[in-house]
N, C-alpha and C positions, 0 to 999 in steps of 0.2 A: 413518419418516413415510410414510403412504399418500398418494401424489400422483397425482391423476387427470390424464390427458393427453387433451385435446380437440384432435385434429388438424384442421387446416384443409385444404380441398380444393385451393385455389389458392395457391401460395406466391408471394411477391413477387420481382420481379427485383432482384438485388443491385446496389448502386451500384459505380461505378468505384473500385477500391481506391486509385488514385493521386490521387483527388480527393474524399476523404471529408469533410474539415472536421471539426467537432466537434459531436456531438449533433444532426445533421441527418437521419440515416436510422435508422429503427427496425426491429427484426427482426420475424420472423413471429409470435413467441410472447412471452407474459409470464407471470410466476408471480403467483398471487393466493391469499390465505388470509385468513379472517375470525376475529375474536375477539369474544366477548361474555361477560358474567359467568356465564351458565349453562353454556356449553360450553367456555370457554377457546378455544384455537386449534383451528380445524376447517376442513373443506372446502378443503384444499390442492389446487391444480390448476395445470397449465400449459395456458393457453388462448390462442386467437388474439389477437394484439395488437389492441386496440380501445378504445373509450370506456368510461368507468365511469359508469353512471347515478347521479345524485345528486339528492336532494330539495333544494329551495331553502333549507330550514332545516338542512341538514347542518352539523354544528357546526364542522367545520374551516374552512368558508367564513366563519364569524363570529368564531371565537375562536382560530384558527390552531394547534390541537393537531396538529402535524405534525413528523416528523423524517425524515431521509434519510441515505444513505451514498453513497460513490463508490468504485469499485474497478474492476479490469480483469482480463480473461483474455487471455493471450498465446499465440501460436502459435510454436513453436520451428522451427528449420530442418528438423528431422526430421518436422515435422507434428504433434507432440504439443501439447496445450493445457494450460496451467497457470495457477493463481491465485497471487497474492502476498499472503501473510499474511491470508487472509480472516477468520480468527478474531479478529484485531484490530478489523476493521470490526464484527463481531458484538458484541464487548465494548463498543465505543464507542457503538453504537446502543442497547445496554441502558442505558448511563449517560445518554444523551440522553433516552431514554424515561422514566427515573426522574425526571429534572428536570421533565418536562412532564406527570407523572402519567399516563403511558401504560404499558400492559403491555409487558413486554420479550419479544422473540422469543428463546428459548433459543439459546445459541451453536451447539450441534450442529444444531438445526433450521434456523437461519439459513444455515450453511455447506452443509447438505444441499440446501436450496432453491436456492441459488446454483449449486451443482454440477449439479443436475438440469436447471435451465433452460439452462445453457451446453451441457451434453451434448446436450440435445434439439435444439439448433440450432448444433452445432459448425461447420457449413459457413459460418456467418456470421462466424466469427473470421478476420479478414483475415491475409494472409501477407506483404504488402508491408513493407519495412523501416520501422520507426517507427510501425506501425499496431497496433491492439489492439481488443478488444471492451470498451467501457466498460459497466459494470454499475451500475445505479442502483436499489438497494433503497430503498423509502420506506414510510411508514406514516402514516395519518391517521384522525381521528375521523369515524365515519360516522353516529352517532346524529342523527336529525332532531329537534332541540329547541333552543329559545332559552333561554338562562340560562347563566351562567358556572360550569361545574362539570366534573368529570371525566366524559367521555362513557362510555356504557354499551356501546358497540360500536366496533370499529376494523377497518381493512383494511390488510393488509401486501401490498405489490406489488413486483415486481422487473421492470424493463424493461432492455433492452440496446440498444446502438447501436455499430456499427463506427466507429472514429475514427482521425484522424490527429493532428497536433500541435494542442495546445490554443491556443497563441499563434501568430499568423501569423509571428512572429519565430523560432519553433522554439527551438533552443538558443542563438540569438543573444541578447545582452543586451537587456533591456527598460528603459523609463523609468518611474520610480516617483515619485508625488507624495506627500509627507508631508502628511497631512490634519490641519489645526490648527483646524478649525471644527466639523465634525461628529464624533461619537464612535460607535463600533460596539458596545461592551459595557462593563459595569461589574461590579465584584466583587459576587457574590451574584445576578447575573443569569443569562443563558443563553449567555454567550460561549463556554463550553467545550462546548456542545452543537452538533450539526449539525442546525439547524432553519431552516426557511424564513424566519422572522422576522428572524434575524440578517442574512441576505443582502438581504432587502427594505430594511432600514434602511441598508444600505451603498450602495445604488444611487445616491443623491444624490452621494456622494463620488466614485463611479466616473464619473458624468456630468461632474462638475467636472474630474476628472483628464483625461478624454479631450479636453475643450475646451482643455486646456493642453498637449496633445500627449503625454500620458503614457498608459501601458498600464494601470496599476493604482494603487491607493491603499495607502499604508502608514499604518495606524491607530495612534494614540497612546492612552494610557489615558484612561478616561472621567472621571477626577476632576481630575488636575492637567494633563493633556494634555502630558506631557513624557516619559513612559515608553513605549518602543516595545512594541507588542503583535504584530500580524500584518498581512499584506497581505490584500486582499479575497478572494483565491482560494487563498492558500497561507500557510504559516509562513515566517518570515524568519530569516536567520543572517548573521553578519558574521565576517570573518577579520581579527583585530586582532593584530598582532605574532605571527603564526603560530598564534594560538589561535582556534578556532571558538567564537563567542559567540552565544547565542540567548536570547530572552526565556524566563524561567521560567514554568511552567504553574501555579505555586502560587496565583496570583491568582484562578484560576477563570474568567478572562475571555478565555482563549485556547484555541483548538481544539487538542486533542491529536492532531496529524497522524501518520499511520502512516509516511508518507515521511520526515517530520521525525525520528521515533524511529529509523527504519532508518538514516538518514544519520548521526545521532549515534553509533549503535552501530558503524557502519562506521568512522567516524573514530577512535573509541576503540580499535577492534581494530587499527588501523594506527599507533597511538601518537601520533595528532594530539591535542593538548590540547583539551578541550571544557569550556565553562562555560555553565551554565543559570542565569541570574540576571536581575535587573531592569537594564535598560539605558536611559539617557536618549538622546534624539535629540541633545542637546548633546554627550554623550560621543562619539557617532559623528562629529559635525562636528569635534570637537577631534582625534579620531584621524585623520580625513581631513587636516586642516590640518598635523598632525605627520608625515604620510607613513606612518602606521602601519596605515591601513585598506587592505588589499590586495584584498579580495573582499567582495561582498555577493551573496547568492543566496536565492531562494525555494525551498521544497520543497512538493510536493503530488502527489496521485495523477494529476491531469490532465496536468500539465507535467513531472512528476518533479523536475527541477532547472531553475530559470529564473534565469540570472545577471542581475544588475542592473547596467546600464552607467551610468545616470544617476539620481541621487537628488536631487529638488528639494525644498528646505525653505525656504519663503518666497522670498526673493531669492537664496538660496544654492543653487547647482547643483553637486553633487559628481559628477565623472566618475570612475567606478571602474575601475581597471586598464586605462586607455586604451580603455574601452568594449569590452573583450574578456573572454571567459570565463577565469577563473583556474584554476590547477592543482588546488586542492581541489575546486572545483565540478566540474571536468572528471572528476576521479577518482571522485567520488560518482556522477555521471551515468553514466559508463562502467560502473562496478561494478554499480549497481542495475539499469540496463537490461540489462546482460550477464546478470545472474541472472534477471531477469524473462523475457527471451527465450531463456534456455537456452544462451547463448553461453559462459558461464563457470560453473564449479561453484558450487553453493549450499552454502557452508560454514556457513551460519547456520540451516538448516532452515526457511527462509521459504517455500519453494515447496510448493504443494499441487496435485498433478496431477489432471486430469480423466480418469478411467479410462473 
């Protein structure tokens, strides 16, 4: 792919690596590429970070044809920079785009664009423990037209931001509210895609959770509101009688998380039983009452592993593992982050170096 590089004259001052937060500071450059019916993908470029001019009738503003991804670049102790399973993000974005009738960015082109942007500003990849460069590829309809139909033009953009921990709690357990009023997705909808509309509809539940002293929302299914699906910003898993149990993706209403997939593959490789199936919130409550629920944890790119210390369902509050991270959660976190930051060997072939 021919990528034009427009260098800026004055580079930004980089933020304090010990006080990054999440998604607060953006790097000097971004990647942009356009698509239309006549030319397909064209005009790939790395340009100075800045605004994107839009006509008031730009279709994404009215009909929300938009998808995005989330991934990270990591700096090892030796100073090398590496990505974690970027091809999985590319494949997931293709699936998301198919559902929203948007053209897909070919896998090799997607990975090449990510690598080129990270390489162009490798000095932005932080080196402090627990930090990384968060990468946000996204795509949206750019045609200026009113009328609900597949747009005739799109823009693919990648922006990056140096980040610390996603949750203020870090690896410490968080409080989760089981949402029994609003729903996030239904079978046949867009639950399995990574599109902005899914997250917009989840904000009401998030606001409600925060008012009740919780960090996140655990969503139930959109039909019977009894089957567990996912947390607002991550997938969810439970350790019941020594088995890792997580909701199945077969309903099409749950995002296929890359950290989720990696965690399950890791557990299986270590002989830990794993079950992907439909789980009711009542089953979790019963397992808790019987003393069989030993751990609950979320998985996602931003937080990697987020242990759940409190699960609130109506008037019932379940305190998990004395509000401490459990051994399975700790093992997954230590192994995945160890591979990502190059502290332990990558036995799975998940790492892609930035040369």
